[in-house]
All heavy atoms as a GROMACS GRO file, in nm:
protein
  608
    1MET      N    1  14.636  14.449  14.896
    1MET     CA    2  14.680  14.542  14.795
    1MET      C    3  14.575  14.650  14.770
    1MET      O    4  14.608  14.765  14.751
    1MET     CB    5  14.710  14.468  14.666
    1MET     CG    6  14.749  14.562  14.554
    1MET     SD    7  14.795  14.470  14.409
    1MET     CE    8  14.772  14.594  14.288
    2LEU      N    9  14.447  14.613  14.770
    2LEU     CA   10  14.343  14.711  14.741
    2LEU      C   11  14.338  14.823  14.843
    2LEU      O   12  14.303  14.936  14.809
    2LEU     CB   13  14.208  14.643  14.731
    2LEU     CG   14  14.188  14.550  14.612
    2LEU    CD1   15  14.049  14.489  14.616
    2LEU    CD2   16  14.210  14.621  14.480
    3ASN      N   17  14.376  14.795  14.967
    3ASN     CA   18  14.373  14.901  15.067
    3ASN      C   19  14.485  15.003  15.048
    3ASN      O   20  14.483  15.110  15.107
    3ASN     CB   21  14.378  14.844  15.209
    3ASN     CG   22  14.504  14.765  15.233
    3ASN    OD1   23  14.582  14.739  15.144
    3ASN    ND2   24  14.523  14.724  15.357
    4MET      N   25  14.582  14.977  14.962
    4MET     CA   26  14.690  15.070  14.932
    4MET      C   27  14.649  15.172  14.826
    4MET      O   28  14.717  15.271  14.806
    4MET     CB   29  14.814  14.994  14.885
    4MET     CG   30  14.871  14.902  14.991
    4MET     SD   31  15.002  14.793  14.932
    4MET     CE   32  15.103  14.899  14.834
    5LEU      N   33  14.540  15.148  14.756
    5LEU     CA   34  14.497  15.237  14.649
    5LEU      C   35  14.430  15.360  14.707
    5LEU      O   36  14.372  15.357  14.815
    5LEU     CB   37  14.404  15.163  14.555
    5LEU     CG   38  14.467  15.041  14.489
    5LEU    CD1   39  14.364  14.966  14.409
    5LEU    CD2   40  14.584  15.080  14.402
    6LYS      N   41  14.434  15.468  14.632
    6LYS     CA   42  14.385  15.595  14.682
    6LYS      C   43  14.237  15.618  14.659
    6LYS      O   44  14.175  15.692  14.731
    6LYS     CB   45  14.464  15.709  14.617
    6LYS     CG   46  14.611  15.706  14.650
    6LYS     CD   47  14.685  15.814  14.576
    6LYS     CE   48  14.834  15.802  14.600
    6LYS     NZ   49  14.911  15.888  14.514
    7SER      N   50  14.179  15.557  14.558
    7SER     CA   51  14.040  15.588  14.528
    7SER      C   52  13.974  15.471  14.455
    7SER      O   53  14.041  15.384  14.400
    7SER     CB   54  14.033  15.711  14.438
    7SER     OG   55  14.079  15.680  14.308
    8PRO      N   56  13.841  15.472  14.451
    8PRO     CA   57  13.769  15.369  14.375
    8PRO      C   58  13.805  15.374  14.226
    8PRO      O   59  13.805  15.272  14.159
    8PRO     CB   60  13.622  15.404  14.397
    8PRO     CG   61  13.620  15.478  14.526
    8PRO     CD   62  13.750  15.553  14.530
    9LEU      N   63  13.837  15.492  14.175
    9LEU     CA   64  13.875  15.503  14.034
    9LEU      C   65  14.003  15.427  14.007
    9LEU      O   66  14.016  15.359  13.905
    9LEU     CB   67  13.891  15.650  13.995
    9LEU     CG   68  13.930  15.676  13.850
    9LEU    CD1   69  13.826  15.616  13.755
    9LEU    CD2   70  13.944  15.824  13.825
   10GLU      N   71  14.098  15.433  14.098
   10GLU     CA   72  14.222  15.357  14.082
   10GLU      C   73  14.193  15.207  14.082
   10GLU      O   74  14.251  15.133  14.004
   10GLU     CB   75  14.321  15.392  14.191
   10GLU     CG   76  14.385  15.527  14.173
   10GLU     CD   77  14.486  15.558  14.280
   10GLU    OE1   78  14.457  15.533  14.399
   10GLU    OE2   79  14.591  15.611  14.245
   11ILE      N   80  14.105  15.165  14.170
   11ILE     CA   81  14.069  15.024  14.176
   11ILE      C   82  14.006  14.981  14.045
   11ILE      O   83  14.041  14.878  13.988
   11ILE     CB   84  13.974  14.997  14.295
   11ILE    CG1   85  14.047  15.023  14.426
   11ILE    CG2   86  13.920  14.855  14.290
   11ILE    CD1   87  13.958  15.023  14.548
   12SER      N   88  13.914  15.062  13.992
   12SER     CA   89  13.849  15.024  13.867
   12SER      C   90  13.946  15.027  13.750
   12SER      O   91  13.939  14.944  13.661
   12SER     CB   92  13.728  15.115  13.839
   12SER     OG   93  13.769  15.249  13.818
   13THR      N   94  14.040  15.121  13.752
   13THR     CA   95  14.140  15.128  13.645
   13THR      C   96  14.226  15.004  13.645
   13THR      O   97  14.251  14.944  13.540
   13THR     CB   98  14.227  15.254  13.662
   13THR    OG1   99  14.143  15.369  13.658
   13THR    CG2  100  14.332  15.263  13.553
   14ILE      N  101  14.272  14.963  13.761
   14ILE     CA  102  14.354  14.842  13.771
   14ILE      C  103  14.273  14.720  13.728
   14ILE      O  104  14.322  14.633  13.656
   14ILE     CB  105  14.409  14.826  13.913
   14ILE    CG1  106  14.515  14.932  13.938
   14ILE    CG2  107  14.467  14.686  13.934
   14ILE    CD1  108  14.564  14.940  14.079
   15ALA      N  109  14.147  14.715  13.766
   15ALA     CA  110  14.062  14.603  13.726
   15ALA      C  111  14.045  14.598  13.575
   15ALA      O  112  14.057  14.491  13.513
   15ALA     CB  113  13.926  14.613  13.795
   16ILE      N  114  14.019  14.713  13.513
   16ILE     CA  115  14.002  14.718  13.368
   16ILE      C  116  14.130  14.674  13.298
   16ILE      O  117  14.126  14.595  13.204
   16ILE     CB  118  13.962  14.860  13.322
   16ILE    CG1  119  13.819  14.890  13.367
   16ILE    CG2  120  13.976  14.876  13.172
   16ILE    CD1  121  13.778  15.034  13.353
   17MET      N  122  14.243  14.725  13.343
   17MET     CA  123  14.370  14.690  13.279
   17MET      C  124  14.401  14.541  13.297
   17MET      O  125  14.449  14.477  13.205
   17MET     CB  126  14.483  14.776  13.336
   17MET     CG  127  14.461  14.926  13.316
   17MET     SD  128  14.430  14.974  13.146
   17MET     CE  129  14.595  14.967  13.084
   18SER      N  130  14.372  14.486  13.415
   18SER     CA  131  14.398  14.344  13.439
   18SER      C  132  14.310  14.256  13.353
   18SER      O  133  14.357  14.158  13.294
   18SER     CB  134  14.375  14.310  13.586
   18SER     OG  135  14.463  14.384  13.667
   19ILE      N  136  14.183  14.290  13.345
   19ILE     CA  137  14.090  14.212  13.262
   19ILE      C  138  14.130  14.222  13.116
   19ILE      O  139  14.130  14.122  13.044
   19ILE     CB  140  13.946  14.260  13.284
   19ILE    CG1  141  13.900  14.223  13.426
   19ILE    CG2  142  13.852  14.201  13.180
   19ILE    CD1  143  13.773  14.290  13.470
   20SER      N  144  14.166  14.342  13.071
   20SER     CA  145  14.208  14.360  12.932
   20SER      C  146  14.330  14.276  12.901
   20SER      O  147  14.337  14.211  12.798
   20SER     CB  148  14.238  14.507  12.904
   20SER     OG  149  14.123  14.585  12.916
   21ALA      N  150  14.428  14.280  12.989
   21ALA     CA  151  14.551  14.203  12.966
   21ALA      C  152  14.522  14.054  12.961
   21ALA      O  153  14.572  13.982  12.874
   21ALA     CB  154  14.653  14.235  13.076
   22ALA      N  155  14.439  14.006  13.053
   22ALA     CA  156  14.406  13.864  13.055
   22ALA      C  157  14.326  13.822  12.933
   22ALA      O  158  14.343  13.712  12.879
   22ALA     CB  159  14.328  13.831  13.183
   23TRP      N  160  14.239  13.909  12.886
   23TRP     CA  161  14.153  13.877  12.772
   23TRP      C  162  14.227  13.885  12.640
   23TRP      O  163  14.217  13.798  12.555
   23TRP     CB  164  14.033  13.971  12.772
   23TRP     CG  165  13.945  13.952  12.651
   23TRP    CD1  166  13.946  14.025  12.538
   23TRP    CD2  167  13.847  13.851  12.632
   23TRP    NE1  168  13.853  13.978  12.449
   23TRP    CE2  169  13.791  13.871  12.504
   23TRP    CE3  170  13.801  13.746  12.710
   23TRP    CZ2  171  13.691  13.788  12.455
   23TRP    CZ3  172  13.702  13.665  12.660
   23TRP    CH2  173  13.648  13.687  12.534
   24PHE      N  174  14.305  13.993  12.620
   24PHE     CA  175  14.365  14.019  12.490
   24PHE      C  176  14.494  13.944  12.464
   24PHE      O  177  14.528  13.918  12.350
   24PHE     CB  178  14.389  14.169  12.471
   24PHE     CG  179  14.262  14.249  12.469
   24PHE    CD1  180  14.249  14.363  12.545
   24PHE    CD2  181  14.155  14.211  12.390
   24PHE    CE1  182  14.133  14.438  12.543
   24PHE    CE2  183  14.038  14.284  12.388
   24PHE     CZ  184  14.027  14.398  12.464
   25ALA      N  185  14.569  13.910  12.566
   25ALA     CA  186  14.699  13.846  12.545
   25ALA      C  187  14.687  13.714  12.469
   25ALA      O  188  14.758  13.694  12.371
   25ALA     CB  189  14.770  13.827  12.678
   26PRO      N  190  14.598  13.622  12.508
   26PRO     CA  191  14.588  13.497  12.433
   26PRO      C  192  14.543  13.518  12.288
   26PRO      O  193  14.589  13.451  12.198
   26PRO     CB  194  14.484  13.415  12.510
   26PRO     CG  195  14.479  13.475  12.645
   26PRO     CD  196  14.513  13.620  12.626
   27VAL      N  197  14.454  13.613  12.266
   27VAL     CA  198  14.407  13.641  12.131
   27VAL      C  199  14.521  13.692  12.045
   27VAL      O  200  14.540  13.648  11.933
   27VAL     CB  201  14.293  13.746  12.134
   27VAL    CG1  202  14.255  13.790  11.994
   27VAL    CG2  203  14.171  13.689  12.206
   28ALA      N  204  14.599  13.782  12.099
   28ALA     CA  205  14.711  13.838  12.024
   28ALA      C  206  14.815  13.731  11.995
   28ALA      O  207  14.869  13.725  11.884
   28ALA     CB  208  14.773  13.953  12.100
   29GLN      N  209  14.843  13.644  12.092
   29GLN     CA  210  14.941  13.538  12.071
   29GLN      C  211  14.892  13.439  11.966
   29GLN      O  212  14.968  13.396  11.880
   29GLN     CB  213  14.969  13.465  12.202
   29GLN     CG  214  15.047  13.550  12.300
   29GLN     CD  215  15.059  13.484  12.436
   29GLN    OE1  216  15.004  13.378  12.460
   29GLN    NE2  217  15.132  13.548  12.526
   30ALA      N  218  14.766  13.403  11.972
   30ALA     CA  219  14.711  13.307  11.876
   30ALA      C  220  14.710  13.362  11.735
   30ALA      O  221  14.725  13.289  11.638
   30ALA     CB  222  14.569  13.268  11.918
   31SER      N  223  14.694  13.491  11.723
   31SER     CA  224  14.684  13.553  11.592
   31SER      C  225  14.817  13.605  11.539
   31SER      O  226  14.825  13.646  11.425
   31SER     CB  227  14.586  13.670  11.598
   31SER     OG  228  14.461  13.624  11.642
   32ALA      N  229  14.919  13.604  11.622
   32ALA     CA  230  15.045  13.664  11.582
   32ALA      C  231  15.105  13.597  11.459
   32ALA      O  232  15.166  13.662  11.375
   32ALA     CB  233  15.144  13.661  11.698
   33GLY      N  234  15.085  13.467  11.447
   33GLY     CA  235  15.141  13.395  11.333
   33GLY      C  236  15.076  13.431  11.201
   33GLY      O  237  15.135  13.414  11.096
   34SER      N  238  14.957  13.483  11.202
   34SER     CA  239  14.886  13.514  11.077
   34SER      C  240  14.936  13.643  11.015
   34SER      O  241  14.914  13.667  10.898
   34SER     CB  242  14.735  13.525  11.104
   34SER     OG  243  14.709  13.639  11.183
   35GLY      N  244  15.003  13.729  11.095
   35GLY     CA  245  15.052  13.855  11.043
   35GLY      C  246  14.944  13.960  11.023
   35GLY      O  247  14.972  14.069  10.978
   36GLU      N  248  14.820  13.931  11.059
   36GLU     CA  249  14.710  14.023  11.038
   36GLU      C  250  14.677  14.105  11.162
   36GLU      O  251  14.622  14.213  11.151
   36GLU     CB  252  14.585  13.948  10.995
   36GLU     CG  253  14.602  13.877  10.862
   36GLU     CD  254  14.482  13.793  10.827
   36GLU    OE1  255  14.374  13.813  10.888
   36GLU    OE2  256  14.495  13.706  10.742
   37PHE      N  257  14.708  14.055  11.279
   37PHE     CA  258  14.669  14.121  11.403
   37PHE      C  259  14.786  14.198  11.461
   37PHE      O  260  14.900  14.152  11.460
   37PHE     CB  261  14.620  14.018  11.504
   37PHE     CG  262  14.560  14.081  11.625
   37PHE    CD1  263  14.427  14.118  11.627
   37PHE    CD2  264  14.636  14.106  11.737
   37PHE    CE1  265  14.371  14.178  11.738
   37PHE    CE2  266  14.581  14.165  11.849
   37PHE     CZ  267  14.449  14.201  11.849
   38SER      N  268  14.758  14.316  11.514
   38SER     CA  269  14.862  14.398  11.574
   38SER      C  270  14.808  14.464  11.701
   38SER      O  271  14.694  14.506  11.705
   38SER     CB  272  14.906  14.506  11.476
   38SER     OG  273  14.990  14.599  11.540
   39ASN      N  274  14.893  14.472  11.801
   39ASN     CA  275  14.859  14.542  11.925
   39ASN      C  276  14.901  14.688  11.920
   39ASN      O  277  14.893  14.758  12.021
   39ASN     CB  278  14.925  14.474  12.045
   39ASN     CG  279  14.855  14.347  12.083
   39ASN    OD1  280  14.734  14.345  12.098
   39ASN    ND2  281  14.930  14.240  12.097
   40ASP      N  282  14.945  14.736  11.806
   40ASP     CA  283  14.996  14.873  11.796
   40ASP      C  284  14.891  14.978  11.835
   40ASP      O  285  14.921  15.073  11.906
   40ASP     CB  286  15.046  14.903  11.654
   40ASP     CG  287  15.171  14.822  11.620
   40ASP    OD1  288  15.234  14.767  11.713
   40ASP    OD2  289  15.204  14.814  11.500
   41ALA      N  290  14.768  14.962  11.788
   41ALA     CA  291  14.663  15.059  11.820
   41ALA      C  292  14.636  15.059  11.970
   41ALA      O  293  14.618  15.166  12.031
   41ALA     CB  294  14.535  15.029  11.742
   42TYR      N  295  14.634  14.942  12.032
   42TYR     CA  296  14.611  14.933  12.177
   42TYR      C  297  14.728  14.997  12.253
   42TYR      O  298  14.707  15.066  12.352
   42TYR     CB  299  14.592  14.787  12.217
   42TYR     CG  300  14.549  14.768  12.360
   42TYR    CD1  301  14.431  14.822  12.406
   42TYR    CD2  302  14.627  14.696  12.449
   42TYR    CE1  303  14.390  14.805  12.538
   42TYR    CE2  304  14.587  14.677  12.580
   42TYR     CZ  305  14.469  14.732  12.624
   42TYR     OH  306  14.431  14.714  12.753
   43ALA      N  307  14.850  14.975  12.205
   43ALA     CA  308  14.966  15.036  12.269
   43ALA      C  309  14.957  15.189  12.262
   43ALA      O  310  14.991  15.257  12.360
   43ALA     CB  311  15.094  14.987  12.201
   44ARG      N  312  14.908  15.241  12.150
   44ARG     CA  313  14.892  15.387  12.139
   44ARG      C  314  14.787  15.438  12.238
   44ARG      O  315  14.804  15.544  12.298
   44ARG     CB  316  14.856  15.426  11.996
   44ARG     CG  317  14.972  15.417  11.899
   44ARG     CD  318  14.940  15.479  11.765
   44ARG     NE  319  14.827  15.416  11.697
   44ARG     CZ  320  14.837  15.312  11.616
   44ARG    NH1  321  14.954  15.256  11.592
   44ARG    NH2  322  14.729  15.264  11.558
   45VAL      N  323  14.680  15.362  12.257
   45VAL     CA  324  14.577  15.400  12.355
   45VAL      C  325  14.639  15.407  12.494
   45VAL      O  326  14.619  15.504  12.567
   45VAL     CB  327  14.459  15.300  12.353
   45VAL    CG1  328  14.366  15.323  12.472
   45VAL    CG2  329  14.382  15.309  12.223
   46LEU      N  330  14.715  15.306  12.530
   46LEU     CA  331  14.777  15.305  12.662
   46LEU      C  332  14.875  15.421  12.678
   46LEU      O  333  14.878  15.486  12.782
   46LEU     CB  334  14.848  15.172  12.685
   46LEU     CG  335  14.758  15.049  12.691
   46LEU    CD1  336  14.841  14.924  12.709
   46LEU    CD2  337  14.653  15.062  12.798
   47GLU      N  338  14.955  15.447  12.575
   47GLU     CA  339  15.051  15.557  12.582
   47GLU      C  340  14.984  15.693  12.595
   47GLU      O  341  15.028  15.779  12.671
   47GLU     CB  342  15.139  15.558  12.457
   47GLU     CG  343  15.241  15.448  12.452
   47GLU     CD  344  15.320  15.450  12.322
   47GLU    OE1  345  15.327  15.556  12.256
   47GLU    OE2  346  15.372  15.345  12.285
   48GLN      N  347  14.876  15.712  12.520
   48GLN     CA  348  14.810  15.843  12.515
   48GLN      C  349  14.717  15.870  12.633
   48GLN      O  350  14.705  15.985  12.676
   48GLN     CB  351  14.730  15.856  12.386
   48GLN     CG  352  14.815  15.862  12.261
   48GLN     CD  353  14.729  15.862  12.135
   48GLN    OE1  354  14.609  15.884  12.141
   48GLN    NE2  355  14.791  15.836  12.021
   49PHE      N  356  14.651  15.768  12.684
   49PHE     CA  357  14.541  15.791  12.777
   49PHE      C  358  14.559  15.732  12.916
   49PHE      O  359  14.473  15.749  13.001
   49PHE     CB  360  14.410  15.741  12.716
   49PHE     CG  361  14.383  15.801  12.581
   49PHE    CD1  362  14.390  15.726  12.466
   49PHE    CD2  363  14.351  15.936  12.569
   49PHE    CE1  364  14.366  15.782  12.341
   49PHE    CE2  365  14.328  15.994  12.446
   49PHE     CZ  366  14.335  15.916  12.332
   50VAL      N  367  14.668  15.662  12.941
   50VAL     CA  368  14.694  15.605  13.073
   50VAL      C  369  14.824  15.664  13.125
   50VAL      O  370  14.928  15.657  13.060
   50VAL     CB  371  14.704  15.450  13.067
   50VAL    CG1  372  14.728  15.393  13.206
   50VAL    CG2  373  14.579  15.391  13.006
   51ASP      N  374  14.817  15.725  13.245
   51ASP     CA  375  14.937  15.788  13.300
   51ASP      C  376  15.024  15.688  13.376
   51ASP      O  377  14.992  15.569  13.383
   51ASP     CB  378  14.902  15.910  13.385
   51ASP     CG  379  14.830  15.876  13.515
   51ASP    OD1  380  14.834  15.759  13.559
   51ASP    OD2  381  14.770  15.968  13.575
   52GLU      N  382  15.134  15.737  13.432
   52GLU     CA  383  15.231  15.651  13.502
   52GLU      C  384  15.171  15.579  13.621
   52GLU      O  385  15.220  15.476  13.664
   52GLU     CB  386  15.351  15.735  13.550
   52GLU     CG  387  15.422  15.813  13.443
   52GLU     CD  388  15.351  15.945  13.410
   52GLU    OE1  389  15.289  16.008  13.497
   52GLU    OE2  390  15.355  15.983  13.292
   53GLU      N  391  15.065  15.635  13.677
   53GLU     CA  392  15.000  15.574  13.794
   53GLU      C  393  14.887  15.481  13.754
   53GLU      O  394  14.816  15.428  13.839
   53GLU     CB  395  14.949  15.684  13.886
   53GLU     CG  396  15.061  15.768  13.945
   53GLU     CD  397  15.009  15.883  14.029
   53GLU    OE1  398  14.886  15.898  14.043
   53GLU    OE2  399  15.093  15.958  14.081
   54GLY      N  400  14.864  15.465  13.623
   54GLY     CA  401  14.759  15.376  13.576
   54GLY      C  402  14.622  15.441  13.565
   54GLY      O  403  14.523  15.372  13.544
   55MET      N  404  14.618  15.573  13.578
   55MET     CA  405  14.491  15.643  13.569
   55MET      C  406  14.456  15.668  13.423
   55MET      O  407  14.540  15.711  13.344
   55MET     CB  408  14.497  15.776  13.645
   55MET     CG  409  14.532  15.760  13.793
   55MET     SD  410  14.413  15.660  13.884
   55MET     CE  411  14.272  15.766  13.878
   56VAL      N  412  14.331  15.643  13.387
   56VAL     CA  413  14.285  15.657  13.250
   56VAL      C  414  14.216  15.792  13.233
   56VAL      O  415  14.130  15.828  13.313
   56VAL     CB  416  14.188  15.543  13.212
   56VAL    CG1  417  14.137  15.560  13.070
   56VAL    CG2  418  14.254  15.408  13.231
   57ASP      N  419  14.251  15.864  13.129
   57ASP     CA  420  14.185  15.991  13.095
   57ASP      C  421  14.068  15.957  13.002
   57ASP      O  422  14.079  15.962  12.879
   57ASP     CB  423  14.284  16.085  13.028
   57ASP     CG  424  14.224  16.223  13.000
   57ASP    OD1  425  14.101  16.240  13.016
   57ASP    OD2  426  14.300  16.312  12.962
   58TYR      N  427  13.956  15.921  13.062
   58TYR     CA  428  13.840  15.876  12.985
   58TYR      C  429  13.781  15.986  12.898
   58TYR      O  430  13.734  15.959  12.788
   58TYR     CB  431  13.732  15.819  13.078
   58TYR     CG  432  13.772  15.688  13.141
   58TYR    CD1  433  13.809  15.681  13.275
   58TYR    CD2  434  13.773  15.571  13.066
   58TYR    CE1  435  13.846  15.561  13.332
   58TYR    CE2  436  13.810  15.450  13.122
   58TYR     CZ  437  13.846  15.446  13.256
   58TYR     OH  438  13.884  15.327  13.312
   59ALA      N  439  13.786  16.110  12.944
   59ALA     CA  440  13.732  16.221  12.865
   59ALA      C  441  13.812  16.238  12.735
   59ALA      O  442  13.754  16.253  12.627
   59ALA     CB  443  13.734  16.351  12.945
   60ALA      N  444  13.943  16.233  12.744
   60ALA     CA  445  14.026  16.245  12.624
   60ALA      C  446  14.008  16.124  12.533
   60ALA      O  447  14.003  16.138  12.410
   60ALA     CB  448  14.173  16.260  12.663
   61LEU      N  449  13.994  16.006  12.592
   61LEU     CA  450  13.972  15.884  12.512
   61LEU      C  451  13.839  15.893  12.439
   61LEU      O  452  13.828  15.855  12.322
   61LEU     CB  453  13.977  15.761  12.602
   61LEU     CG  454  13.960  15.625  12.534
   61LEU    CD1  455  14.060  15.604  12.422
   61LEU    CD2  456  13.971  15.514  12.638
   62LYS      N  457  13.737  15.946  12.506
   62LYS     CA  458  13.606  15.962  12.443
   62LYS      C  459  13.615  16.059  12.325
   62LYS      O  460  13.552  16.037  12.222
   62LYS     CB  461  13.505  16.014  12.545
   62LYS     CG  462  13.367  16.032  12.489
   62LYS     CD  463  13.271  16.084  12.594
   62LYS     CE  464  13.134  16.110  12.534
   62LYS     NZ  465  13.042  16.168  12.629
   63ASP      N  466  13.696  16.163  12.338
   63ASP     CA  467  13.711  16.262  12.231
   63ASP      C  468  13.798  16.212  12.116
   63ASP      O  469  13.791  16.266  12.005
   63ASP     CB  470  13.771  16.391  12.286
   63ASP     CG  471  13.675  16.466  12.377
   63ASP    OD1  472  13.553  16.442  12.368
   63ASP    OD2  473  13.723  16.548  12.457
   64ASN      N  474  13.882  16.112  12.141
   64ASN     CA  475  13.976  16.060  12.040
   64ASN      C  476  13.976  15.907  12.041
   64ASN      O  477  14.075  15.845  12.078
   64ASN     CB  478  14.118  16.112  12.070
   64ASN     CG  479  14.125  16.262  12.071
   64ASN    OD1  480  14.120  16.324  11.966
   64ASN    ND2  481  14.133  16.321  12.189
   65PRO      N  482  13.867  15.844  11.998
   65PRO     CA  483  13.855  15.700  12.010
   65PRO      C  484  13.911  15.619  11.892
   65PRO      O  485  13.897  15.497  11.889
   65PRO     CB  486  13.702  15.681  12.016
   65PRO     CG  487  13.651  15.788  11.926
   65PRO     CD  488  13.742  15.906  11.954
   66GLU      N  489  13.977  15.684  11.798
   66GLU     CA  490  14.015  15.616  11.674
   66GLU      C  491  14.100  15.491  11.696
   66GLU      O  492  14.071  15.386  11.636
   66GLU     CB  493  14.090  15.714  11.580
   66GLU     CG  494  14.008  15.830  11.534
   66GLU     CD  495  14.000  15.945  11.633
   66GLU    OE1  496  14.075  15.946  11.733
   66GLU    OE2  497  13.915  16.034  11.611
   67ASP      N  498  14.205  15.499  11.778
   67ASP     CA  499  14.291  15.382  11.799
   67ASP      C  500  14.217  15.270  11.872
   67ASP      O  501  14.233  15.153  11.837
   67ASP     CB  502  14.417  15.421  11.877
   67ASP     CG  503  14.518  15.495  11.790
   67ASP    OD1  504  14.524  15.468  11.668
   67ASP    OD2  505  14.591  15.579  11.844
   68LEU      N  506  14.135  15.305  11.970
   68LEU     CA  507  14.059  15.203  12.042
   68LEU      C  508  13.956  15.139  11.949
   68LEU      O  509  13.938  15.016  11.950
   68LEU     CB  510  13.991  15.262  12.165
   68LEU     CG  511  13.920  15.162  12.255
   68LEU    CD1  512  14.014  15.052  12.304
   68LEU    CD2  513  13.856  15.233  12.372
   69THR      N  514  13.894  15.218  11.864
   69THR     CA  515  13.798  15.165  11.767
   69THR      C  516  13.868  15.070  11.670
   69THR      O  517  13.816  14.963  11.639
   69THR     CB  518  13.731  15.281  11.690
   69THR    OG1  519  13.663  15.364  11.785
   69THR    CG2  520  13.634  15.230  11.586
   70GLU      N  521  13.985  15.108  11.624
   70GLU     CA  522  14.063  15.022  11.532
   70GLU      C  523  14.100  14.891  11.600
   70GLU      O  524  14.088  14.783  11.541
   70GLU     CB  525  14.188  15.095  11.484
   70GLU     CG  526  14.285  15.009  11.406
   70GLU     CD  527  14.228  14.949  11.278
   70GLU    OE1  528  14.126  15.000  11.226
   70GLU    OE2  529  14.282  14.848  11.230
   71TYR      N  530  14.144  14.900  11.723
   71TYR     CA  531  14.182  14.777  11.796
   71TYR      C  532  14.060  14.686  11.814
   71TYR      O  533  14.069  14.566  11.792
   71TYR     CB  534  14.243  14.814  11.931
   71TYR     CG  535  14.306  14.695  12.000
   71TYR    CD1  536  14.420  14.636  11.950
   71TYR    CD2  537  14.249  14.643  12.115
   71TYR    CE1  538  14.478  14.527  12.013
   71TYR    CE2  539  14.305  14.534  12.179
   71TYR     CZ  540  14.420  14.476  12.127
   71TYR     OH  541  14.476  14.368  12.189
   72ASN      N  542  13.948  14.744  11.851
   72ASN     CA  543  13.825  14.664  11.866
   72ASN      C  544  13.782  14.603  11.734
   72ASN      O  545  13.732  14.490  11.730
   72ASN     CB  546  13.713  14.750  11.925
   72ASN     CG  547  13.734  14.776  12.072
   72ASN    OD1  548  13.795  14.699  12.142
   72ASN    ND2  549  13.683  14.888  12.118
   73ARG      N  550  13.801  14.675  11.623
   73ARG     CA  551  13.768  14.623  11.491
   73ARG      C  552  13.853  14.499  11.461
   73ARG      O  553  13.804  14.398  11.412
   73ARG     CB  554  13.789  14.729  11.383
   73ARG     CG  555  13.745  14.684  11.244
   73ARG     CD  556  13.801  14.771  11.134
   73ARG     NE  557  13.947  14.768  11.128
   73ARG     CZ  558  14.021  14.667  11.081
   73ARG    NH1  559  13.963  14.557  11.037
   73ARG    NH2  560  14.152  14.674  11.080
   74GLN      N  561  13.981  14.508  11.493
   74GLN     CA  562  14.070  14.394  11.472
   74GLN      C  563  14.028  14.274  11.558
   74GLN      O  564  14.030  14.160  11.512
   74GLN     CB  565  14.215  14.432  11.504
   74GLN     CG  566  14.277  14.525  11.403
   74GLN     CD  567  14.421  14.554  11.439
   74GLN    OE1  568  14.494  14.465  11.487
   74GLN    NE2  569  14.464  14.677  11.417
   75LEU      N  570  13.993  14.301  11.683
   75LEU     CA  571  13.949  14.192  11.771
   75LEU      C  572  13.823  14.126  11.720
   75LEU      O  573  13.809  14.003  11.722
   75LEU     CB  574  13.925  14.245  11.913
   75LEU     CG  575  14.049  14.279  11.994
   75LEU    CD1  576  14.007  14.339  12.127
   75LEU    CD2  577  14.135  14.157  12.017
   76ALA      N  578  13.730  14.207  11.672
   76ALA     CA  579  13.603  14.154  11.621
   76ALA      C  580  13.623  14.066  11.498
   76ALA      O  581  13.543  13.976  11.471
   76ALA     CB  582  13.508  14.268  11.590
   77ALA      N  583  13.730  14.090  11.424
   77ALA     CA  584  13.755  14.015  11.301
   77ALA      C  585  13.816  13.878  11.326
   77ALA      O  586  13.824  13.795  11.237
   77ALA     CB  587  13.845  14.097  11.209
   78ILE      N  588  13.859  13.854  11.450
   78ILE     CA  589  13.922  13.727  11.484
   78ILE      C  590  13.817  13.624  11.520
   78ILE      O  591  13.729  13.650  11.602
   78ILE     CB  592  14.021  13.744  11.601
   78ILE    CG1  593  14.133  13.838  11.559
   78ILE    CG2  594  14.076  13.610  11.645
   78ILE    CD1  595  14.224  13.875  11.673
   79SER      N  596  13.829  13.509  11.460
   79SER     CA  597  13.736  13.400  11.492
   79SER      C  598  13.790  13.321  11.612
   79SER      O  599  13.909  13.288  11.614
   79SER     CB  600  13.722  13.308  11.372
   79SER     OG  601  13.639  13.200  11.401
   80PRO      N  602  13.705  13.293  11.710
   80PRO     CA  603  13.753  13.219  11.829
   80PRO      C  604  13.800  13.079  11.801
   80PRO      O  605  13.777  13.012  11.716
   80PRO     CB  606  13.634  13.216  11.923
   80PRO     CG  607  13.522  13.283  11.857
   80PRO     CD  608  13.568  13.329  11.723
   0.00000   0.00000   0.00000
């Protein structure tokens, strides 16, 4: 599969997205019953900064980090 990708950036983007999905999914599921945790901010990050091909606009994300910061704040508040 990796040989089908066009650039190292695509490979790193897929790796980041895969790691994020594997890391955050169990946390979100475990916390869903508490009503305190939401993936909405993360969904907005994906909608705004990741295109149809999975490429991340890191410059725009750096200029507008509010949703990612909010999502990270929520993650930090969860006890393992």
